[in-house]
PDB file with one MODEL, atoms N, CA, C and O in Angstrom:
MODEL        1
ATOM      1  N   MET A   1      -0.282  -9.779  -0.513  1.00  0.00           N
ATOM      2  CA  MET A   1      -0.798  -9.032  -1.543  1.00  0.00           C
ATOM      3  C   MET A   1      -2.377  -8.829  -1.517  1.00  0.00           C
ATOM      4  O   MET A   1      -2.932  -7.814  -1.937  1.00  0.00           O
ATOM      5  N   LYS A   2      -3.052  -9.974  -0.944  1.00  0.00           N
ATOM      6  CA  LYS A   2      -4.383 -10.320  -1.164  1.00  0.00           C
ATOM      7  C   LYS A   2      -5.056  -8.974  -0.591  1.00  0.00           C
ATOM      8  O   LYS A   2      -5.922  -8.455  -1.296  1.00  0.00           O
ATOM      9  N   ALA A   3      -4.705  -8.339   0.699  1.00  0.00           N
ATOM     10  CA  ALA A   3      -5.085  -7.218   1.579  1.00  0.00           C
ATOM     11  C   ALA A   3      -5.264  -6.096   0.570  1.00  0.00           C
ATOM     12  O   ALA A   3      -6.384  -5.633   0.354  1.00  0.00           O
ATOM     13  N   ILE A   4      -4.386  -5.738   0.068  1.00  0.00           N
ATOM     14  CA  ILE A   4      -4.548  -4.402  -1.083  1.00  0.00           C
ATOM     15  C   ILE A   4      -5.574  -4.544  -1.997  1.00  0.00           C
ATOM     16  O   ILE A   4      -6.160  -3.559  -2.448  1.00  0.00           O
ATOM     17  N   SER A   5      -5.848  -5.682  -2.315  1.00  0.00           N
ATOM     18  CA  SER A   5      -7.041  -5.859  -3.194  1.00  0.00           C
ATOM     19  C   SER A   5      -8.242  -5.031  -2.786  1.00  0.00           C
ATOM     20  O   SER A   5      -8.916  -4.273  -3.484  1.00  0.00           O
ATOM     21  N   ASN A   6      -8.408  -5.458  -1.010  1.00  0.00           N
ATOM     22  CA  ASN A   6      -9.389  -5.020  -0.454  1.00  0.00           C
ATOM     23  C   ASN A   6      -9.523  -3.582   0.211  1.00  0.00           C
ATOM     24  O   ASN A   6     -10.358  -3.134   0.997  1.00  0.00           O
ATOM     25  N   GLY A   7      -8.437  -3.038  -0.369  1.00  0.00           N
ATOM     26  CA  GLY A   7      -8.207  -1.618  -0.098  1.00  0.00           C
ATOM     27  C   GLY A   7      -7.572  -1.177   1.300  1.00  0.00           C
ATOM     28  O   GLY A   7      -7.696  -0.018   1.696  1.00  0.00           O
ATOM     29  N   VAL A   8      -6.752  -2.345   2.174  1.00  0.00           N
ATOM     30  CA  VAL A   8      -6.045  -2.526   3.305  1.00  0.00           C
ATOM     31  C   VAL A   8      -4.795  -1.259   3.081  1.00  0.00           C
ATOM     32  O   VAL A   8      -4.624  -0.779   1.961  1.00  0.00           O
ATOM     33  N   LEU A   9      -4.354  -1.014   3.722  1.00  0.00           N
ATOM     34  CA  LEU A   9      -3.177   0.445   3.541  1.00  0.00           C
ATOM     35  C   LEU A   9      -1.860  -0.760   4.579  1.00  0.00           C
ATOM     36  O   LEU A   9      -1.740  -1.055   5.768  1.00  0.00           O
ATOM     37  N   ASN A  10      -1.301  -1.032   3.618  1.00  0.00           N
ATOM     38  CA  ASN A  10       0.142  -1.750   4.647  1.00  0.00           C
ATOM     39  C   ASN A  10       0.965  -0.755   5.016  1.00  0.00           C
ATOM     40  O   ASN A  10       1.218   0.330   4.492  1.00  0.00           O
ATOM     41  N   CYS A  11       1.431  -1.397   6.208  1.00  0.00           N
ATOM     42  CA  CYS A  11       2.608  -0.847   6.950  1.00  0.00           C
ATOM     43  C   CYS A  11       3.697  -1.788   7.271  1.00  0.00           C
ATOM     44  O   CYS A  11       3.657  -2.496   8.277  1.00  0.00           O
ATOM     45  N   THR A  12       4.841  -1.802   6.274  1.00  0.00           N
ATOM     46  CA  THR A  12       5.568  -2.919   6.654  1.00  0.00           C
ATOM     47  C   THR A  12       7.251  -2.838   6.244  1.00  0.00           C
ATOM     48  O   THR A  12       7.631  -2.181   5.275  1.00  0.00           O
ATOM     49  N   VAL A  13       8.046  -3.491   7.000  1.00  0.00           N
ATOM     50  CA  VAL A  13       9.428  -3.487   6.741  1.00  0.00           C
ATOM     51  C   VAL A  13      10.061  -3.582   5.097  1.00  0.00           C
ATOM     52  O   VAL A  13       9.748  -4.309   4.155  1.00  0.00           O
ATOM     53  N   HIS A  14      10.992  -2.596   5.228  1.00  0.00           N
ATOM     54  CA  HIS A  14      11.383  -2.426   3.876  1.00  0.00           C
ATOM     55  C   HIS A  14      12.220  -3.447   3.556  1.00  0.00           C
ATOM     56  O   HIS A  14      13.397  -3.320   3.892  1.00  0.00           O
ATOM     57  N   ASP A  15      11.759  -4.790   2.776  1.00  0.00           N
ATOM     58  CA  ASP A  15      12.657  -5.465   2.412  1.00  0.00           C
ATOM     59  C   ASP A  15      12.325  -6.567   1.250  1.00  0.00           C
ATOM     60  O   ASP A  15      11.158  -6.380   0.903  1.00  0.00           O
ATOM     61  N   GLY A  16      12.709  -7.272   0.771  1.00  0.00           N
ATOM     62  CA  GLY A  16      12.445  -8.106  -0.263  1.00  0.00           C
ATOM     63  C   GLY A  16      10.909  -7.750  -1.200  1.00  0.00           C
ATOM     64  O   GLY A  16      10.865  -6.875  -2.065  1.00  0.00           O
ATOM     65  N   TRP A  17      10.208  -8.267  -0.968  1.00  0.00           N
ATOM     66  CA  TRP A  17       9.191  -8.096  -1.793  1.00  0.00           C
ATOM     67  C   TRP A  17       8.686  -6.310  -2.198  1.00  0.00           C
ATOM     68  O   TRP A  17       8.215  -5.883  -3.252  1.00  0.00           O
ATOM     69  N   THR A  18       8.977  -5.636  -1.038  1.00  0.00           N
ATOM     70  CA  THR A  18       8.192  -4.232  -0.771  1.00  0.00           C
ATOM     71  C   THR A  18       9.072  -3.340  -2.123  1.00  0.00           C
ATOM     72  O   THR A  18       8.629  -2.340  -2.688  1.00  0.00           O
ATOM     73  N   TYR A  19      10.386  -4.011  -2.418  1.00  0.00           N
ATOM     74  CA  TYR A  19      11.154  -3.427  -3.618  1.00  0.00           C
ATOM     75  C   TYR A  19      10.420  -3.212  -4.815  1.00  0.00           C
ATOM     76  O   TYR A  19      10.597  -2.162  -5.433  1.00  0.00           O
ATOM     77  N   GLU A  20       9.591  -4.100  -5.237  1.00  0.00           N
ATOM     78  CA  GLU A  20       8.516  -4.125  -6.514  1.00  0.00           C
ATOM     79  C   GLU A  20       7.426  -3.191  -6.593  1.00  0.00           C
ATOM     80  O   GLU A  20       6.756  -3.004  -7.609  1.00  0.00           O
ATOM     81  N   VAL A  21       7.223  -2.436  -5.159  1.00  0.00           N
ATOM     82  CA  VAL A  21       6.164  -1.812  -5.173  1.00  0.00           C
ATOM     83  C   VAL A  21       6.573  -0.407  -5.124  1.00  0.00           C
ATOM     84  O   VAL A  21       7.531  -0.025  -4.453  1.00  0.00           O
ATOM     85  N   ASP A  22       5.633   0.571  -6.040  1.00  0.00           N
ATOM     86  CA  ASP A  22       5.613   2.009  -5.534  1.00  0.00           C
ATOM     87  C   ASP A  22       4.888   2.360  -4.326  1.00  0.00           C
ATOM     88  O   ASP A  22       3.659   2.381  -4.393  1.00  0.00           O
ATOM     89  N   TRP A  23       5.543   2.676  -3.087  1.00  0.00           N
ATOM     90  CA  TRP A  23       4.775   2.973  -1.668  1.00  0.00           C
ATOM     91  C   TRP A  23       4.109   4.127  -1.622  1.00  0.00           C
ATOM     92  O   TRP A  23       3.458   4.405  -0.614  1.00  0.00           O
ATOM     93  N   GLU A  24       4.173   5.099  -2.853  1.00  0.00           N
ATOM     94  CA  GLU A  24       3.895   6.575  -2.674  1.00  0.00           C
ATOM     95  C   GLU A  24       1.941   6.479  -2.750  1.00  0.00           C
ATOM     96  O   GLU A  24       1.351   6.219  -3.799  1.00  0.00           O
ATOM     97  N   GLY A  25       1.421   6.677  -1.777  1.00  0.00           N
ATOM     98  CA  GLY A  25       0.109   6.957  -1.776  1.00  0.00           C
ATOM     99  C   GLY A  25      -0.530   5.464  -1.610  1.00  0.00           C
ATOM    100  O   GLY A  25      -1.670   5.276  -2.035  1.00  0.00           O
ATOM    101  N   ILE A  26       0.162   4.453  -1.023  1.00  0.00           N
ATOM    102  CA  ILE A  26      -0.705   3.173  -0.570  1.00  0.00           C
ATOM    103  C   ILE A  26      -0.352   2.342   0.608  1.00  0.00           C
ATOM    104  O   ILE A  26      -0.864   1.292   0.999  1.00  0.00           O
ATOM    105  N   GLY A  27       0.655   3.050   1.102  1.00  0.00           N
ATOM    106  CA  GLY A  27       0.962   2.367   2.431  1.00  0.00           C
ATOM    107  C   GLY A  27       2.270   2.957   2.720  1.00  0.00           C
ATOM    108  O   GLY A  27       2.770   3.797   1.971  1.00  0.00           O
ATOM    109  N   TRP A  28       2.935   2.463   3.976  1.00  0.00           N
ATOM    110  CA  TRP A  28       4.341   2.885   4.549  1.00  0.00           C
ATOM    111  C   TRP A  28       5.339   1.964   4.625  1.00  0.00           C
ATOM    112  O   TRP A  28       5.015   0.779   4.540  1.00  0.00           O
ATOM    113  N   THR A  29       6.478   2.253   4.768  1.00  0.00           N
ATOM    114  CA  THR A  29       7.593   1.285   4.700  1.00  0.00           C
ATOM    115  C   THR A  29       8.038   1.757   6.082  1.00  0.00           C
ATOM    116  O   THR A  29       7.759   2.879   6.504  1.00  0.00           O
ATOM    117  N   LEU A  30       8.903   0.648   6.930  1.00  0.00           N
ATOM    118  CA  LEU A  30       9.335   0.797   7.968  1.00  0.00           C
ATOM    119  C   LEU A  30      10.983   0.805   7.542  1.00  0.00           C
ATOM    120  O   LEU A  30      11.372   0.290   6.494  1.00  0.00           O
ATOM    121  N   ASP A  31      11.890   1.466   8.514  1.00  0.00           N
ATOM    122  CA  ASP A  31      13.257   1.126   8.510  1.00  0.00           C
ATOM    123  C   ASP A  31      13.781   0.080   9.064  1.00  0.00           C
ATOM    124  O   ASP A  31      13.902   0.018  10.287  1.00  0.00           O
ATOM    125  N   PRO A  32      14.184  -0.935   8.223  1.00  0.00           N
ATOM    126  CA  PRO A  32      14.242  -2.161   8.636  1.00  0.00           C
ATOM    127  C   PRO A  32      15.561  -2.137   9.917  1.00  0.00           C
ATOM    128  O   PRO A  32      15.545  -3.126  10.649  1.00  0.00           O
ATOM    129  N   GLU A  33      16.483  -1.253  10.157  1.00  0.00           N
ATOM    130  CA  GLU A  33      17.509  -0.730  10.890  1.00  0.00           C
ATOM    131  C   GLU A  33      16.463  -0.266  12.249  1.00  0.00           C
ATOM    132  O   GLU A  33      16.995  -0.499  13.334  1.00  0.00           O
ATOM    133  N   ASN A  34      15.679   0.079  12.295  1.00  0.00           N
ATOM    134  CA  ASN A  34      15.178   1.262  13.404  1.00  0.00           C
ATOM    135  C   ASN A  34      13.906   1.017  13.469  1.00  0.00           C
ATOM    136  O   ASN A  34      13.252   2.038  13.682  1.00  0.00           O
ATOM    137  N   VAL A  35      13.019  -0.375  13.323  1.00  0.00           N
ATOM    138  CA  VAL A  35      11.434  -0.683  13.224  1.00  0.00           C
ATOM    139  C   VAL A  35      10.966   0.202  13.988  1.00  0.00           C
ATOM    140  O   VAL A  35      10.522   1.178  13.384  1.00  0.00           O
ATOM    141  N   ALA A  36      10.875   0.244  15.418  1.00  0.00           N
ATOM    142  CA  ALA A  36       9.984   0.688  16.402  1.00  0.00           C
ATOM    143  C   ALA A  36      10.175   2.247  16.209  1.00  0.00           C
ATOM    144  O   ALA A  36       9.084   2.816  16.157  1.00  0.00           O
ATOM    145  N   ASP A  37      11.245   3.080  16.090  1.00  0.00           N
ATOM    146  CA  ASP A  37      11.205   4.292  15.965  1.00  0.00           C
ATOM    147  C   ASP A  37      10.543   4.790  14.746  1.00  0.00           C
ATOM    148  O   ASP A  37       9.856   5.800  14.902  1.00  0.00           O
ATOM    149  N   SER A  38      10.605   4.325  13.658  1.00  0.00           N
ATOM    150  CA  SER A  38      10.283   4.282  12.574  1.00  0.00           C
ATOM    151  C   SER A  38       8.585   4.245  12.448  1.00  0.00           C
ATOM    152  O   SER A  38       7.927   5.073  11.818  1.00  0.00           O
ATOM    153  N   LEU A  39       8.054   3.119  13.178  1.00  0.00           N
ATOM    154  CA  LEU A  39       6.783   2.973  13.484  1.00  0.00           C
ATOM    155  C   LEU A  39       6.249   4.123  14.175  1.00  0.00           C
ATOM    156  O   LEU A  39       5.368   4.796  13.641  1.00  0.00           O
ATOM    157  N   TYR A  40       6.659   4.378  15.202  1.00  0.00           N
ATOM    158  CA  TYR A  40       5.786   5.330  16.133  1.00  0.00           C
ATOM    159  C   TYR A  40       5.837   6.744  15.149  1.00  0.00           C
ATOM    160  O   TYR A  40       4.882   7.497  14.960  1.00  0.00           O
ATOM    161  N   LYS A  41       6.862   6.851  14.725  1.00  0.00           N
ATOM    162  CA  LYS A  41       7.112   8.280  13.903  1.00  0.00           C
ATOM    163  C   LYS A  41       5.834   8.309  12.752  1.00  0.00           C
ATOM    164  O   LYS A  41       5.035   9.226  12.561  1.00  0.00           O
ATOM    165  N   LEU A  42       5.918   7.068  12.097  1.00  0.00           N
ATOM    166  CA  LEU A  42       4.887   7.246  10.948  1.00  0.00           C
ATOM    167  C   LEU A  42       3.345   7.311  11.694  1.00  0.00           C
ATOM    168  O   LEU A  42       2.525   8.198  11.459  1.00  0.00           O
ATOM    169  N   ILE A  43       3.196   6.505  12.369  1.00  0.00           N
ATOM    170  CA  ILE A  43       1.592   6.671  13.092  1.00  0.00           C
ATOM    171  C   ILE A  43       1.706   8.293  13.402  1.00  0.00           C
ATOM    172  O   ILE A  43       1.000   9.074  12.764  1.00  0.00           O
ATOM    173  N   GLU A  44       2.473   8.682  14.241  1.00  0.00           N
ATOM    174  CA  GLU A  44       2.201  10.098  14.804  1.00  0.00           C
ATOM    175  C   GLU A  44       2.273  11.249  13.587  1.00  0.00           C
ATOM    176  O   GLU A  44       1.670  12.314  13.728  1.00  0.00           O
ATOM    177  N   ASP A  45       2.987  10.983  12.483  1.00  0.00           N
ATOM    178  CA  ASP A  45       3.469  12.009  11.800  1.00  0.00           C
ATOM    179  C   ASP A  45       2.630  11.822  10.285  1.00  0.00           C
ATOM    180  O   ASP A  45       2.528  12.762   9.497  1.00  0.00           O
ATOM    181  N   ASP A  46       2.180  10.751  10.080  1.00  0.00           N
ATOM    182  CA  ASP A  46       1.142  10.364   8.844  1.00  0.00           C
ATOM    183  C   ASP A  46       0.058   9.587   8.911  1.00  0.00           C
ATOM    184  O   ASP A  46      -1.011   9.887   8.380  1.00  0.00           O
ATOM    185  N   ILE A  47       0.260   8.556   9.558  1.00  0.00           N
ATOM    186  CA  ILE A  47      -0.835   7.465   9.544  1.00  0.00           C
ATOM    187  C   ILE A  47      -2.040   7.797  10.045  1.00  0.00           C
ATOM    188  O   ILE A  47      -3.090   7.643   9.423  1.00  0.00           O
ATOM    189  N   ALA A  48      -1.938   8.333  11.353  1.00  0.00           N
ATOM    190  CA  ALA A  48      -2.841   8.829  12.240  1.00  0.00           C
ATOM    191  C   ALA A  48      -3.733   9.919  11.782  1.00  0.00           C
ATOM    192  O   ALA A  48      -4.956   9.966  11.916  1.00  0.00           O
ATOM    193  N   PRO A  49      -2.710  11.061  11.048  1.00  0.00           N
ATOM    194  CA  PRO A  49      -3.127  12.290  10.651  1.00  0.00           C
ATOM    195  C   PRO A  49      -4.228  11.978   9.439  1.00  0.00           C
ATOM    196  O   PRO A  49      -5.383  12.399   9.391  1.00  0.00           O
ATOM    197  N   SER A  50      -3.603  11.190   8.549  1.00  0.00           N
ATOM    198  CA  SER A  50      -4.217  11.046   7.074  1.00  0.00           C
ATOM    199  C   SER A  50      -5.630  10.171   7.372  1.00  0.00           C
ATOM    200  O   SER A  50      -6.456  10.043   6.469  1.00  0.00           O
ATOM    201  N   TYR A  51      -5.831   9.619   8.611  1.00  0.00           N
ATOM    202  CA  TYR A  51      -7.047   8.880   8.909  1.00  0.00           C
ATOM    203  C   TYR A  51      -8.020   9.651   9.694  1.00  0.00           C
ATOM    204  O   TYR A  51      -9.218   9.675   9.415  1.00  0.00           O
ATOM    205  N   TYR A  52      -7.339  10.460  10.960  1.00  0.00           N
ATOM    206  CA  TYR A  52      -8.335  11.444  11.508  1.00  0.00           C
ATOM    207  C   TYR A  52      -8.626  12.418  10.632  1.00  0.00           C
ATOM    208  O   TYR A  52      -9.813  12.723  10.743  1.00  0.00           O
ATOM    209  N   ARG A  53      -8.046  13.063   9.782  1.00  0.00           N
ATOM    210  CA  ARG A  53      -8.337  14.451   9.169  1.00  0.00           C
ATOM    211  C   ARG A  53      -9.215  14.104   8.322  1.00  0.00           C
ATOM    212  O   ARG A  53      -8.921  13.486   7.298  1.00  0.00           O
ATOM    213  N   ARG A  54     -10.726  14.546   8.717  1.00  0.00           N
ATOM    214  CA  ARG A  54     -11.863  14.418   8.060  1.00  0.00           C
ATOM    215  C   ARG A  54     -12.399  15.675   6.888  1.00  0.00           C
ATOM    216  O   ARG A  54     -11.736  16.700   6.725  1.00  0.00           O
ATOM    217  N   ASN A  55     -13.414  15.457   6.293  1.00  0.00           N
ATOM    218  CA  ASN A  55     -14.047  16.618   5.436  1.00  0.00           C
ATOM    219  C   ASN A  55     -15.538  16.885   6.277  1.00  0.00           C
ATOM    220  O   ASN A  55     -16.024  16.096   7.087  1.00  0.00           O
ATOM    221  N   GLU A  56     -16.026  17.987   5.932  1.00  0.00           N
ATOM    222  CA  GLU A  56     -17.128  18.428   6.360  1.00  0.00           C
ATOM    223  C   GLU A  56     -18.389  17.314   6.614  1.00  0.00           C
ATOM    224  O   GLU A  56     -19.317  17.537   7.391  1.00  0.00           O
ATOM    225  N   GLU A  57     -18.266  16.259   5.933  1.00  0.00           N
ATOM    226  CA  GLU A  57     -18.954  15.213   5.807  1.00  0.00           C
ATOM    227  C   GLU A  57     -18.722  14.280   6.772  1.00  0.00           C
ATOM    228  O   GLU A  57     -19.595  13.467   7.077  1.00  0.00           O
ATOM    229  N   GLY A  58     -17.450  14.304   7.384  1.00  0.00           N
ATOM    230  CA  GLY A  58     -16.995  13.513   8.084  1.00  0.00           C
ATOM    231  C   GLY A  58     -16.042  12.334   7.550  1.00  0.00           C
ATOM    232  O   GLY A  58     -15.600  11.468   8.305  1.00  0.00           O
ATOM    233  N   LEU A  59     -15.815  12.377   6.405  1.00  0.00           N
ATOM    234  CA  LEU A  59     -15.390  11.304   5.565  1.00  0.00           C
ATOM    235  C   LEU A  59     -13.300  11.438   5.867  1.00  0.00           C
ATOM    236  O   LEU A  59     -12.677  12.494   5.971  1.00  0.00           O
ATOM    237  N   PRO A  60     -12.922  10.524   5.909  1.00  0.00           N
ATOM    238  CA  PRO A  60     -11.187  10.846   5.614  1.00  0.00           C
ATOM    239  C   PRO A  60     -10.979  10.630   4.181  1.00  0.00           C
ATOM    240  O   PRO A  60     -10.888   9.516   3.666  1.00  0.00           O
ATOM    241  N   ILE A  61     -10.912  11.678   3.601  1.00  0.00           N
ATOM    242  CA  ILE A  61     -10.810  11.778   1.961  1.00  0.00           C
ATOM    243  C   ILE A  61      -9.405  11.248   1.764  1.00  0.00           C
ATOM    244  O   ILE A  61      -9.197  10.331   0.969  1.00  0.00           O
ATOM    245  N   GLU A  62      -8.473  11.788   2.448  1.00  0.00           N
ATOM    246  CA  GLU A  62      -6.879  11.161   2.242  1.00  0.00           C
ATOM    247  C   GLU A  62      -7.034   9.831   2.255  1.00  0.00           C
ATOM    248  O   GLU A  62      -6.889   9.239   1.185  1.00  0.00           O
ATOM    249  N   TRP A  63      -7.319   9.176   3.302  1.00  0.00           N
ATOM    250  CA  TRP A  63      -7.489   7.731   3.334  1.00  0.00           C
ATOM    251  C   TRP A  63      -8.310   7.226   2.408  1.00  0.00           C
ATOM    252  O   TRP A  63      -7.831   6.479   1.555  1.00  0.00           O
ATOM    253  N   ILE A  64      -9.071   7.396   2.403  1.00  0.00           N
ATOM    254  CA  ILE A  64      -9.926   6.854   1.100  1.00  0.00           C
ATOM    255  C   ILE A  64      -9.334   6.688  -0.304  1.00  0.00           C
ATOM    256  O   ILE A  64      -9.565   5.745  -1.061  1.00  0.00           O
ATOM    257  N   GLY A  65      -8.443   7.863  -0.572  1.00  0.00           N
ATOM    258  CA  GLY A  65      -7.902   8.054  -1.683  1.00  0.00           C
ATOM    259  C   GLY A  65      -6.599   6.796  -1.388  1.00  0.00           C
ATOM    260  O   GLY A  65      -6.446   5.831  -2.137  1.00  0.00           O
ATOM    261  N   ARG A  66      -6.017   6.978  -0.547  1.00  0.00           N
ATOM    262  CA  ARG A  66      -5.270   5.937  -0.407  1.00  0.00           C
ATOM    263  C   ARG A  66      -5.598   4.325  -0.678  1.00  0.00           C
ATOM    264  O   ARG A  66      -4.981   3.494  -1.346  1.00  0.00           O
ATOM    265  N   MET A  67      -6.679   4.231   0.021  1.00  0.00           N
ATOM    266  CA  MET A  67      -7.562   2.888  -0.086  1.00  0.00           C
ATOM    267  C   MET A  67      -7.699   2.409  -1.647  1.00  0.00           C
ATOM    268  O   MET A  67      -7.377   1.261  -1.952  1.00  0.00           O
ATOM    269  N   ARG A  68      -8.221   3.394  -2.683  1.00  0.00           N
ATOM    270  CA  ARG A  68      -8.589   3.468  -3.897  1.00  0.00           C
ATOM    271  C   ARG A  68      -7.340   3.050  -4.501  1.00  0.00           C
ATOM    272  O   ARG A  68      -7.396   2.203  -5.393  1.00  0.00           O
ATOM    273  N   LYS A  69      -5.973   3.627  -4.064  1.00  0.00           N
ATOM    274  CA  LYS A  69      -5.069   3.580  -5.074  1.00  0.00           C
ATOM    275  C   LYS A  69      -4.422   2.112  -4.677  1.00  0.00           C
ATOM    276  O   LYS A  69      -3.719   1.490  -5.473  1.00  0.00           O
ATOM    277  N   SER A  70      -4.685   1.715  -3.582  1.00  0.00           N
ATOM    278  CA  SER A  70      -4.190   0.536  -2.851  1.00  0.00           C
ATOM    279  C   SER A  70      -5.133  -0.554  -3.930  1.00  0.00           C
ATOM    280  O   SER A  70      -4.603  -1.575  -4.368  1.00  0.00           O
ATOM    281  N   ILE A  71      -6.100  -0.306  -4.164  1.00  0.00           N
ATOM    282  CA  ILE A  71      -6.660  -1.635  -4.934  1.00  0.00           C
ATOM    283  C   ILE A  71      -6.488  -1.328  -6.064  1.00  0.00           C
ATOM    284  O   ILE A  71      -6.696  -2.352  -6.714  1.00  0.00           O
ATOM    285  N   GLU A  72      -6.225  -0.519  -6.729  1.00  0.00           N
ATOM    286  CA  GLU A  72      -5.603  -0.211  -8.322  1.00  0.00           C
ATOM    287  C   GLU A  72      -4.483  -0.716  -8.166  1.00  0.00           C
ATOM    288  O   GLU A  72      -4.288  -1.546  -9.055  1.00  0.00           O
ATOM    289  N   VAL A  73      -3.506  -0.616  -7.364  1.00  0.00           N
ATOM    290  CA  VAL A  73      -1.973  -1.179  -7.479  1.00  0.00           C
ATOM    291  C   VAL A  73      -1.906  -2.804  -7.523  1.00  0.00           C
ATOM    292  O   VAL A  73      -1.107  -3.597  -8.022  1.00  0.00           O
ATOM    293  N   SER A  74      -3.265  -2.960  -6.675  1.00  0.00           N
ATOM    294  CA  SER A  74      -3.099  -4.623  -6.478  1.00  0.00           C
ATOM    295  C   SER A  74      -3.211  -5.407  -7.922  1.00  0.00           C
ATOM    296  O   SER A  74      -2.642  -6.473  -8.157  1.00  0.00           O
ATOM    297  N   LYS A  75      -3.819  -4.883  -8.593  1.00  0.00           N
ATOM    298  CA  LYS A  75      -4.207  -5.229 -10.035  1.00  0.00           C
ATOM    299  C   LYS A  75      -2.788  -5.910 -10.950  1.00  0.00           C
ATOM    300  O   LYS A  75      -2.840  -6.805 -11.793  1.00  0.00           O
ATOM    301  N   LYS A  76      -1.449  -5.093 -10.423  1.00  0.00           N
ATOM    302  CA  LYS A  76      -0.278  -5.705 -10.806  1.00  0.00           C
ATOM    303  C   LYS A  76       0.267  -6.607 -10.196  1.00  0.00           C
ATOM    304  O   LYS A  76       1.389  -6.927 -10.587  1.00  0.00           O
ATOM    305  N   PHE A  77      -0.182  -7.150  -9.319  1.00  0.00           N
ATOM    306  CA  PHE A  77       0.089  -8.372  -8.174  1.00  0.00           C
ATOM    307  C   PHE A  77      -0.754  -9.352  -8.445  1.00  0.00           C
ATOM    308  O   PHE A  77      -0.430 -10.369  -7.831  1.00  0.00           O
ATOM    309  N   SER A  78      -1.658  -9.480  -9.073  1.00  0.00           N
ATOM    310  CA  SER A  78      -2.664 -10.434  -9.122  1.00  0.00           C
ATOM    311  C   SER A  78      -2.536 -11.781  -9.590  1.00  0.00           C
ATOM    312  O   SER A  78      -1.577 -11.785 -10.362  1.00  0.00           O
ATOM    313  N   THR A  79      -3.090 -13.062  -9.492  1.00  0.00           N
ATOM    314  CA  THR A  79      -2.412 -14.046  -9.922  1.00  0.00           C
ATOM    315  C   THR A  79      -2.810 -14.170 -11.576  1.00  0.00           C
ATOM    316  O   THR A  79      -2.001 -14.732 -12.314  1.00  0.00           O
ATOM    317  N   LYS A  80      -4.192 -13.583 -12.182  1.00  0.00           N
ATOM    318  CA  LYS A  80      -4.361 -13.098 -13.473  1.00  0.00           C
ATOM    319  C   LYS A  80      -3.484 -12.346 -14.044  1.00  0.00           C
ATOM    320  O   LYS A  80      -3.183 -12.679 -15.191  1.00  0.00           O
ATOM    321  N   ARG A  81      -2.963 -11.408 -13.595  1.00  0.00           N
ATOM    322  CA  ARG A  81      -1.701 -10.834 -14.370  1.00  0.00           C
ATOM    323  C   ARG A  81      -0.729 -11.517 -14.563  1.00  0.00           C
ATOM    324  O   ARG A  81      -0.257 -11.597 -15.698  1.00  0.00           O
ATOM    325  N   MET A  82      -0.172 -12.199 -13.479  1.00  0.00           N
ATOM    326  CA  MET A  82       0.825 -13.117 -13.596  1.00  0.00           C
ATOM    327  C   MET A  82       0.808 -14.127 -14.687  1.00  0.00           C
ATOM    328  O   MET A  82       1.656 -14.264 -15.568  1.00  0.00           O
ATOM    329  N   LEU A  83      -0.441 -14.917 -14.476  1.00  0.00           N
ATOM    330  CA  LEU A  83      -0.700 -15.840 -15.582  1.00  0.00           C
ATOM    331  C   LEU A  83      -0.885 -15.402 -17.408  1.00  0.00           C
ATOM    332  O   LEU A  83      -0.746 -16.208 -18.329  1.00  0.00           O
ATOM    333  N   GLU A  84      -1.183 -14.115 -17.533  1.00  0.00           N
ATOM    334  CA  GLU A  84      -1.510 -13.668 -18.436  1.00  0.00           C
ATOM    335  C   GLU A  84      -0.056 -12.980 -19.329  1.00  0.00           C
ATOM    336  O   GLU A  84       0.147 -12.787 -20.527  1.00  0.00           O
ATOM    337  N   GLY A  85       0.740 -12.754 -18.151  1.00  0.00           N
ATOM    338  CA  GLY A  85       2.317 -12.411 -18.174  1.00  0.00           C
ATOM    339  C   GLY A  85       3.039 -13.633 -18.910  1.00  0.00           C
ATOM    340  O   GLY A  85       3.624 -13.507 -19.986  1.00  0.00           O
ATOM    341  N   TYR A  86       2.916 -14.964 -18.119  1.00  0.00           N
ATOM    342  CA  TYR A  86       3.596 -15.978 -18.561  1.00  0.00           C
ATOM    343  C   TYR A  86       2.930 -16.512 -19.952  1.00  0.00           C
ATOM    344  O   TYR A  86       3.634 -17.089 -20.781  1.00  0.00           O
ATOM    345  N   LYS A  87       1.855 -16.342 -20.118  1.00  0.00           N
ATOM    346  CA  LYS A  87       1.024 -16.726 -21.355  1.00  0.00           C
ATOM    347  C   LYS A  87       1.729 -16.074 -22.775  1.00  0.00           C
ATOM    348  O   LYS A  87       2.035 -16.636 -23.826  1.00  0.00           O
ATOM    349  N   LYS A  88       1.857 -14.599 -22.335  1.00  0.00           N
ATOM    350  CA  LYS A  88       2.565 -13.571 -23.619  1.00  0.00           C
ATOM    351  C   LYS A  88       3.705 -13.842 -23.635  1.00  0.00           C
ATOM    352  O   LYS A  88       4.180 -13.449 -24.700  1.00  0.00           O
ATOM    353  N   LEU A  89       4.683 -14.477 -22.809  1.00  0.00           N
ATOM    354  CA  LEU A  89       5.973 -14.708 -22.549  1.00  0.00           C
ATOM    355  C   LEU A  89       6.492 -16.027 -23.575  1.00  0.00           C
ATOM    356  O   LEU A  89       7.327 -16.088 -24.477  1.00  0.00           O
ATOM    357  N   LEU A  90       5.477 -17.121 -22.901  1.00  0.00           N
ATOM    358  CA  LEU A  90       5.531 -18.499 -23.323  1.00  0.00           C
ATOM    359  C   LEU A  90       4.907 -18.885 -24.573  1.00  0.00           C
ATOM    360  O   LEU A  90       5.251 -19.929 -25.128  1.00  0.00           O
ATOM    361  N   TYR A  91       3.978 -18.094 -25.082  1.00  0.00           N
ATOM    362  CA  TYR A  91       3.321 -18.991 -26.159  1.00  0.00           C
ATOM    363  C   TYR A  91       3.072 -17.773 -27.260  1.00  0.00           C
ATOM    364  O   TYR A  91       2.565 -18.188 -28.302  1.00  0.00           O
ATOM    365  N   CYS A  92       3.300 -16.542 -27.228  1.00  0.00           N
ATOM    366  CA  CYS A  92       3.155 -15.684 -28.263  1.00  0.00           C
ATOM    367  C   CYS A  92       4.550 -15.231 -28.556  1.00  0.00           C
ATOM    368  O   CYS A  92       4.761 -14.428 -29.465  1.00  0.00           O
TER     369      CYS A  92
ENDMDL
END
């Protein structure tokens, strides 16, 4: 999860920890039954277009928005948040 705190957009197989995350606008999940096909489809239909679609200043606005949302979501999965949760549950 450290990568998302730096704005990295994840593309991962939908299993385990991925169910804890709302992936809308922060990354992509792959079908675990058909990883290769779902990866190629995502790259072609969503990942590449969102990166290469630029505004008049040459900025990938959609991609940057996803990066910002990724950074915001990372706060829910930080060690700081976890320790604050433990403190609240155990000592308050």
